[in-house]
C-alpha positions as CSV (number, residue, x, y, z in Angstrom):
1,X,-0.1,0.0,0.0
2,X,1.4,3.3,-1.0
3,X,2.0,5.9,1.6
4,X,0.4,9.4,1.9
5,X,3.6,11.1,0.6
6,X,3.7,9.0,-2.5
7,X,0.0,9.6,-3.3
8,X,0.6,13.3,-2.8
9,X,3.5,13.2,-5.2
10,X,1.4,11.4,-7.7
11,X,-1.3,13.8,-7.4
12,X,1.1,16.8,-7.8
13,X,2.8,15.0,-10.9
14,X,-0.6,14.6,-12.5
15,X,-1.3,18.4,-12.3
16,X,-0.9,20.0,-15.7
17,X,1.0,22.9,-14.0
18,X,3.5,20.7,-12.3
19,X,6.2,20.6,-14.7
20,X,6.3,24.3,-15.3
21,X,6.2,25.0,-11.5
22,X,9.3,22.9,-11.0
23,X,11.0,24.7,-13.9
24,X,10.1,28.1,-12.5
25,X,11.4,27.0,-9.0
26,X,14.6,25.6,-10.6
27,X,15.2,28.9,-12.4
28,X,14.8,30.9,-9.2
29,X,17.4,28.8,-7.4
30,X,19.8,28.9,-10.4
31,X,19.8,32.7,-10.8
32,X,19.8,33.2,-7.0
33,X,23.0,31.1,-6.8
34,X,24.5,33.0,-9.8
35,X,23.9,36.5,-8.5
36,X,22.7,37.9,-5.2
37,X,21.1,40.8,-7.1
38,X,18.4,38.4,-8.1
39,X,16.9,38.6,-4.6
40,X,17.0,42.4,-4.6
41,X,13.8,44.4,-4.2
42,X,14.3,46.3,-7.6
43,X,14.6,42.9,-9.3
44,X,11.5,41.5,-7.8
45,X,9.5,44.6,-8.7
46,X,10.9,44.4,-12.4
47,X,9.7,40.9,-12.5
48,X,6.2,41.8,-11.4
49,X,6.1,44.7,-13.9
50,X,7.1,42.3,-16.6
51,X,4.6,39.6,-15.6
52,X,1.4,41.7,-15.1
53,X,0.5,42.8,-18.8
54,X,1.5,39.6,-20.3
55,X,-0.3,37.5,-17.7
56,X,-3.6,39.3,-18.5
57,X,-3.2,38.6,-22.3
58,X,-2.0,35.1,-21.6
59,X,-5.2,34.5,-19.5
60,X,-7.3,35.5,-22.5
61,X,-5.3,33.5,-25.0
62,X,-5.6,30.4,-22.7
63,X,-9.4,30.6,-22.8
64,X,-9.4,31.0,-26.5
65,X,-6.8,28.4,-27.2
66,X,-8.7,25.9,-25.1
67,X,-11.8,26.4,-27.2
68,X,-9.7,26.0,-30.3
69,X,-9.2,29.5,-31.4
70,X,-6.4,32.2,-31.2
71,X,-6.3,36.0,-31.2
72,X,-3.4,37.7,-33.0
73,X,-4.8,41.2,-32.7
74,X,-4.9,41.6,-28.9
75,X,-1.6,43.3,-29.0
76,X,-2.9,46.2,-31.0
77,X,-6.0,46.2,-28.7
78,X,-3.5,46.8,-25.9
79,X,-2.8,50.2,-27.5
80,X,-6.3,50.8,-28.8
81,X,-8.0,51.0,-25.4
82,X,-5.8,53.6,-23.8
83,X,-6.0,55.6,-27.1
84,X,-9.8,55.7,-26.9
85,X,-9.5,56.5,-23.1
86,X,-7.3,59.4,-24.2
87,X,-9.6,60.7,-26.9
88,X,-12.6,60.6,-24.7
89,X,-11.1,61.9,-21.3
90,X,-8.3,64.3,-22.4
91,X,-9.0,68.0,-22.2
92,X,-10.2,69.7,-25.4
93,X,-9.1,70.2,-28.2
94,X,-7.3,66.7,-28.0
95,X,-10.2,64.9,-26.3
96,X,-13.8,65.2,-25.2
97,X,-12.9,66.1,-21.7
98,X,-15.1,63.4,-20.2
99,X,-14.3,62.0,-16.7
100,X,-11.4,59.6,-16.8
101,X,-13.7,56.6,-15.6
102,X,-15.9,57.1,-18.6
103,X,-12.7,57.1,-20.8
104,X,-11.8,53.6,-19.3
105,X,-15.3,52.3,-20.0
106,X,-15.2,53.6,-23.5
107,X,-11.7,52.0,-24.1
108,X,-12.9,48.7,-22.7
109,X,-16.1,48.8,-24.9
110,X,-13.9,49.4,-27.9
111,X,-11.8,46.4,-27.0
112,X,-15.0,44.3,-26.6
113,X,-16.2,45.4,-30.0
114,X,-13.0,44.2,-31.5
115,X,-13.3,40.9,-29.9
116,X,-17.0,40.7,-30.9
117,X,-16.1,41.4,-34.6
118,X,-13.4,38.7,-34.5
119,X,-15.8,36.3,-33.0
120,X,-18.6,36.9,-35.4
121,X,-16.3,36.7,-38.6
122,X,-14.8,33.5,-37.3
123,X,-17.9,31.7,-36.2
124,X,-20.5,32.9,-38.6
125,X,-18.4,33.4,-41.8
126,X,-16.2,30.5,-41.3
127,X,-13.0,32.3,-41.6
128,X,-10.1,30.7,-39.5
129,X,-9.4,32.9,-36.4
130,X,-5.6,33.1,-37.4
131,X,-6.6,34.9,-40.6
132,X,-9.5,36.9,-39.0
133,X,-7.3,38.3,-36.2
134,X,-4.3,38.8,-38.4
135,X,-6.4,41.1,-40.7
136,X,-7.6,42.8,-37.5
137,X,-4.0,43.2,-36.4
138,X,-3.0,45.2,-39.4
139,X,-6.4,47.2,-39.3
140,X,-6.0,48.3,-35.7
141,X,-2.3,49.2,-36.4
142,X,-3.6,51.7,-38.9
143,X,-6.3,52.9,-36.7
144,X,-3.9,53.5,-33.7
145,X,-1.4,55.5,-35.9
146,X,-4.0,57.6,-37.4
147,X,-5.8,58.3,-34.2
148,X,-2.6,59.8,-32.5
149,X,-0.9,60.8,-35.8
150,X,2.0,58.6,-34.9
151,X,2.9,60.6,-31.8
152,X,2.8,59.6,-28.1
153,X,0.7,61.4,-25.7
154,X,0.6,61.8,-21.9
155,X,-1.8,59.5,-20.1
156,X,-4.7,61.5,-18.5
157,X,-6.1,60.8,-15.0
158,X,-5.8,62.2,-11.5
159,X,-3.9,60.9,-8.5
160,X,-6.8,58.5,-7.5
161,X,-6.9,56.9,-11.0
162,X,-3.1,56.6,-11.2
163,X,-3.0,54.9,-7.8
164,X,-5.6,52.3,-8.6
165,X,-4.2,51.4,-12.0
166,X,-0.5,52.3,-11.9
167,X,0.5,52.9,-8.2
168,X,2.4,50.6,-5.8
169,X,0.0,49.3,-3.1
170,X,1.4,46.5,-1.0
171,X,4.9,46.8,-2.6
172,X,4.0,45.5,-6.1
173,X,2.3,47.8,-8.7
174,X,-1.3,47.8,-9.1
175,X,-1.3,46.1,-12.4
176,X,0.3,43.0,-10.9
177,X,-2.5,42.7,-8.2
178,X,-5.1,43.2,-10.9
179,X,-3.5,40.5,-13.0
180,X,-3.3,38.1,-10.1
181,X,-7.0,38.6,-9.4
182,X,-7.8,37.9,-13.0
183,X,-5.8,34.7,-13.0
184,X,-7.6,33.4,-9.9
185,X,-11.0,34.3,-11.1
186,X,-10.6,32.8,-14.5
187,X,-9.1,29.7,-13.1
188,X,-12.2,29.2,-11.0
189,X,-14.3,30.0,-14.0
190,X,-12.5,27.4,-16.1
191,X,-12.8,24.5,-13.6
192,X,-15.8,25.3,-11.6
193,X,-18.4,26.9,-14.0
194,X,-20.5,25.7,-16.9
195,X,-18.7,28.3,-19.0
196,X,-15.5,26.7,-18.3
197,X,-16.7,23.1,-18.9
198,X,-18.3,24.3,-22.3
199,X,-15.1,26.1,-23.3
200,X,-13.2,22.7,-22.8
201,X,-15.8,20.8,-24.5
202,X,-15.9,23.0,-27.5
203,X,-12.2,22.8,-28.0
204,X,-12.0,19.1,-27.3
205,X,-14.8,18.1,-29.7
206,X,-16.9,20.9,-31.2
207,X,-19.3,18.6,-33.0
208,X,-19.9,16.5,-29.9
209,X,-20.3,19.6,-27.7
210,X,-22.8,21.0,-30.2
211,X,-24.8,17.8,-30.2
212,X,-24.7,17.8,-26.4
213,X,-26.4,21.2,-26.4
214,X,-23.4,23.4,-26.2
215,X,-23.7,26.8,-27.9
216,X,-20.4,26.6,-29.5
217,X,-20.6,29.9,-31.4
218,X,-21.5,31.7,-28.2
219,X,-18.6,30.2,-26.2
220,X,-16.1,31.2,-28.9
221,X,-17.6,34.7,-29.3
222,X,-17.6,35.2,-25.6
223,X,-14.0,34.1,-25.2
224,X,-12.9,36.4,-28.1
225,X,-14.6,39.3,-26.3
226,X,-13.0,38.3,-23.0
227,X,-9.5,38.1,-24.6
228,X,-9.9,41.6,-26.2
229,X,-11.2,43.2,-23.0
230,X,-8.2,41.7,-21.0
231,X,-5.8,43.1,-23.7
232,X,-7.4,46.6,-23.5
233,X,-7.4,46.5,-19.7
234,X,-3.7,45.6,-19.6
235,X,-3.0,48.3,-22.1
236,X,-4.9,50.9,-20.0
237,X,-3.0,49.9,-16.7
238,X,0.4,49.8,-18.5
239,X,-0.1,53.3,-20.0
240,X,-1.0,54.6,-16.6
241,X,2.1,53.1,-15.0
242,X,4.5,54.5,-17.6
243,X,2.4,57.8,-17.8
244,X,2.3,57.8,-21.7
245,X,0.3,56.2,-24.5
246,X,2.1,55.2,-27.8
247,X,0.3,54.1,-31.0
248,X,2.6,51.1,-31.3
249,X,2.9,50.0,-27.7
250,X,2.3,46.3,-27.0
251,X,1.9,45.0,-30.6
252,X,2.9,41.5,-31.8
253,X,5.7,41.2,-29.2
254,X,3.4,41.1,-26.2
255,X,0.8,39.0,-28.1
256,X,3.3,36.3,-29.0
257,X,4.8,36.4,-25.4
258,X,1.2,35.7,-24.1
259,X,0.7,32.9,-26.5
260,X,4.2,31.5,-25.6
261,X,3.3,31.6,-21.9
262,X,0.2,29.8,-22.4
263,X,1.9,27.1,-24.4
264,X,4.8,26.8,-22.0
265,X,2.2,26.6,-19.3
266,X,0.7,23.6,-20.7
267,X,-2.2,24.8,-22.9
268,X,-2.6,22.8,-26.1
269,X,-2.6,24.6,-29.4
270,X,-5.0,21.9,-30.6
271,X,-7.7,22.9,-28.1
272,X,-9.4,21.0,-25.4
273,X,-6.9,21.4,-22.5
274,X,-5.1,24.1,-20.5
275,X,-5.1,26.1,-17.3
276,X,-5.0,29.7,-16.5
277,X,-2.5,29.1,-13.7
278,X,-0.3,27.3,-16.0
279,X,-0.3,30.3,-18.3
280,X,0.6,32.5,-15.3
281,X,3.5,30.2,-14.4
282,X,4.6,30.4,-18.1
283,X,4.7,34.1,-17.9
284,X,6.8,33.9,-14.7
285,X,9.2,31.6,-16.4
286,X,9.6,34.1,-19.2
287,X,10.0,37.0,-16.7
288,X,12.6,35.1,-14.7
289,X,14.6,34.1,-17.8
290,X,14.5,37.7,-19.1
291,X,15.5,39.5,-15.8
292,X,17.8,36.8,-14.8
293,X,19.8,36.8,-18.0
294,X,19.9,40.6,-17.9
295,X,21.3,40.5,-14.5
296,X,24.0,38.0,-15.6
297,X,24.9,40.1,-18.5
298,X,23.7,37.6,-21.2
299,X,23.0,39.1,-24.6
300,X,19.3,39.9,-25.2
301,X,19.8,38.5,-28.7
302,X,19.7,35.0,-27.0
303,X,16.4,35.5,-25.4
304,X,14.2,34.6,-28.5
305,X,16.4,31.5,-28.9
306,X,15.5,30.4,-25.4
307,X,11.8,31.1,-25.8
308,X,11.8,29.0,-29.0
309,X,13.5,26.1,-27.3
310,X,11.2,26.5,-24.4
311,X,8.0,26.3,-26.5
312,X,9.3,23.3,-28.6
313,X,10.3,21.5,-25.4
314,X,7.1,22.1,-23.6
315,X,5.0,21.0,-26.6
316,X,7.0,17.8,-26.9
317,X,6.7,17.1,-23.2
318,X,3.0,17.8,-23.3
319,X,2.4,15.5,-26.3
320,X,4.5,12.7,-24.8
321,X,2.8,12.9,-21.5
322,X,-0.7,12.9,-23.1
323,X,0.3,9.9,-25.1
324,X,1.5,8.0,-21.9
325,X,-1.9,8.9,-20.3
326,X,-3.8,7.6,-23.2
327,X,-1.9,4.2,-22.9
328,X,-2.7,4.2,-19.2
329,X,1.0,4.5,-18.1
330,X,0.3,7.7,-16.2
331,X,-2.9,8.6,-14.3
332,X,-5.1,11.2,-15.9
333,X,-4.3,14.6,-14.7
334,X,-6.7,17.4,-14.3
């Protein structure tokens, strides 16, 4: 009879997030041994600032990837929402002079409209989401550049607004705590609610899910909207933190980092499986690698090489683990 410790270890190993958590802890130990500066307060704050916006985008991408879709335009929504916020709340003649809170609402509504458009084109017109959102990426790039005439502007908002969205309560910046809250809420939604169950079913077997009464179109459109809103929300908070809005901020870099974090965290590109916490841990791994190599003086040119290797390794590992589970060699994880 196996002991309690062995059963606990087996339960941990069967968790989808187990491998990426071990990798994250291993990287922390490695960089801590290589440099005492890794434990410093500025380094930890830099990691938190790096993690926050990507974690929000990764959370939305995880939900989309699980239901079998992807959003390549969310990085441009990252810039669109703060631009809309500026145009509605900045003083005349640059903006409408509305209260900053209305500006935030309009910015998030613009993000939701982008997600809704992506979802409708993908689900009703049958255009693959890769193509739909690729076209939207270029469209929004032009919109953002024209809206600000290619120039950056100062983020509007008073002290209270800045404190809520860009300040440093409880040591870390506000954006990190918002991101952590979103990760927890969406993880609960994914594993404890009907929406989460239907999202997994849609990505795992869309035809079977539809025959079981799942509104597949509604699930996909809803997750497109969610992903865009999270991208816009991240953009608004990041613009508040750096006190400026740029028409090209975010872009494909932050979108691909979000997708990379989701994949590294165990989300399948083929749909049907993944976790929000895994995506968050994937972001943490990317942040630790980025900041850790910077402290050690490793060339930034090598970072993309490492991300590529990490994505390939994680996908190979996930595929092989799933194969072993299908063969009954390993227990079926959650």
